Structures are given as C-alpha cells and as structure tokens.
N, C-alpha and C positions, 0 to 999 in steps of 0.2 A: 284493259277491259278484255275479257275472254270472248271467244267466238259465241255466237248465239246457239241456243240448244239445238240438237239434231233429233231426228227420229230415233227410236230404239234401234240399236245396232250391236254387232258382235265384233270384237277385236280380232284381227287376223294377223297383222304384221306390225312389228315395232322396230324402227331404226332409231338408235341413239347415237348421237355424236357429242363427244365432250372434248373440248379444247381448252388448254391452259397455257398461259405465258409466264415465263420465269426470267428473272434477271440473275445471271450467274456471277459468282465472285470474281471471275477472270475478265469481266467486262463484256462477255458475249451474252446472247439471249437464247434460251431454249423455248421453242413453241411446240407443244405436244398435242396430239389428237388421237382419239380412239373412236372407231366406228364399229358398232355391233348391230347385227340384224338377227331378230328372232321371230319365230312363228308361234301363234297361240294354239297350235294343234301339232300332233305327232305326224311325222311322215317318213317314208323310206327314201334314203339317199343312195343312189347307185354306188357312190364311192365311200360313203361314211357310215352306211348302215342306217339303223333306225335313229332318228332324231326326235327326242321327246319335246313337248311344249316348253318353250323358254330356252332350249339349247341353242347356242349361237350358230347361225348359218355362216355369218361373217363375224370375225373379231380381229380387227386390224388396227395397227398403231403406226404413227409416224412422229418422228421428232426432227424438226428443223433447228439447226443452230445457226444463228445470224450474228453479224457484227453490227456496229453502229451505222454503217452505210447501208444496212439491210441486204448485205451480200450473204448468200447461203455458204457457210463455211463447212457444214457437215450435214448429213441426213442419215437417219436410222429408220429402217422399216421392218416391221414384223407382222406376219399374218398368222396368228395363232389358230384361227379356224377359218376355213374356206371350203367351198363346195367341191372343188376338183383337186386331184392330187398334185397337179402341176402349177397351181396358182402362185405358190410362194417363189417359184423360179424367177418371177419378174421383179422381185424386190431389188436386186442390184441395179436395174435400169434407172431407178430413182436417183442414183448417184450422179446422173447426167445433170442434175439441178445444182450440184456443187459449183460454185463460181458465178452463178446467176445472181441478179439483184432484183429484189422486189421493187417494181416501178411500173408505171403504166405499160401495158403490153405483156406483163409477166404471165397472165393466164393464157394468152395466145401462145407464148413460148412453151408453156407446160403442155398444151395440147399438141403442139408440133412435135415435141420430143416424146410424149407419153400417151398420146391419144390412140384409140383403137388398139390393135394388137401389140403396140409398142409398150403398153402399160396395162394396168388393171383399172377398170372403170371405177371401182370403189376407192382405191388408193389415190387415183388421180383427182377424184372429187374431194377427198380429204385433204390432200396437199393444197388444193386451191382454197379451201376453207381456212387452212392454217395461215395463208398469206393475210387474210383479213384479220385474223386473231393477232398476228404479228404486228400489224399496224395499230390495232387497238391496244396492244401491250406497250410497244416501244414509243410511238409518236407522242402520246400525252406526257410521258416522263421526259423525253428529250425536250419537248417544248417547255416543260416546267423547270427542268434542271439546267438546261443550257440556253434557254431563250432562243432556240434554233431558228425560229421564224422571224426574229427581229432582224431587219435589214436584208432579208432573203431576196435574192435577185430573181428567182424563178417562182412562179405560182406554186404553192404547196400542192402536192399530188392529190390530197383528199378533196380539194375544192373542185367542183363540177363532177364529183364522183357519185353523187346521188341528188335527188330532188331537193332535199333540205339545204344542201350546200352548193346550190347553183350560184355562180358568180353574179348573176343578175337578180338574186333573191334577197329577201330581208335579213336572213341570218348572216350571210356574208357581209352585207352592208353594215351590220352591227358588230360582228366579231372580227372581221378581217377587212376593214374598209379600203385598205390599199389595193385589194384584189377585186373589189366590187366593180361590176361592169354594167349595172342596170341604170335606169333613169334616176337622176338625182332629185 
C-alpha cells in the first residue's frame, strides 16, 4: 500500500540507491551498490561549475566480494561524481574492510573504521546497505542449498534482527521453533 496522498508539492532532491547481489562462478559473491543524488533545479557548484537539473551531485559505486563465511574478500569503490575535488581520495580507505566478516556488530566496526573524516558519509552509508543486501542474497540460498540452519548450534543472526523475527514472536515460533523463546 502506498503512502497517503500529500498536498501539492515540488520535487527538489532525488536520491536513488540500487543494490544487487550476484553469485559468482568461482563460489564467491559480489554485492554491488550505486548511490546517486540529483537536484530538480540548476545550481552553481564552486568546484564543478553549473550543474543542470538531473545532473548527479553524487554518483558512487561499491562492490563487496564475499565468501561463504561472509568474509569480505575484496572491495572496489568508485566515485564518478562528487561535490568536492578531493572526495575520491578516500576510496582506498574502504580497503580496511577486507578481512572483516558480516556478523552482528559489523555496522559498528564500519563506523569505527570509516566514520567521520575517516570515510565518506555517502560511501559509508552505501556499504552498510550492502551488508543487508548481502544477507538477503546469500542466506536464503545457503539455507536452501546447504540446509545450513539444520542442527545449527548458535542462533541464526537474522533472528531478533527486527520486530517480525523476534525470538518471542509468532513468526519464529512457526518457522524456527528451536529458537523460539516466548510463552508456549
């Protein structure tokens, strides 16, 4: 169901984020994201000159390459459009994520390594979004292909990750009764 109607209004800013997950032939996974920001009006940029309506203020890409354990094996970053001439200088900093593993606490780790002046606000937000896309890409296929959750000794990380998957709620009671912690 869409949002309820609003009053008459004028579009000013558009941010588009597109993320995709891929299974590679070598057994690894590529999770790619692109973030673009555009304005509906022309404006003068101190460093880029006149930007016409729809011209990207930001056009940034990230590719995470992960293994089956959700370890970051590689990362590629590209900033095609950005507002300041030194924005792209920060791209190599994202290599500090190579060797980390997507697991609870990963977002905090990303912020510790790449928050504030250690990173780019837009790229850091995008890499955090890619972690969610990675789980949406990899985990269902692992569960289907390998029955990875059968006999699992530790609670799956996605449980208690949102309201719907609370371990004391009806969904977990139905789909993962082993991990249900509510009233019987």
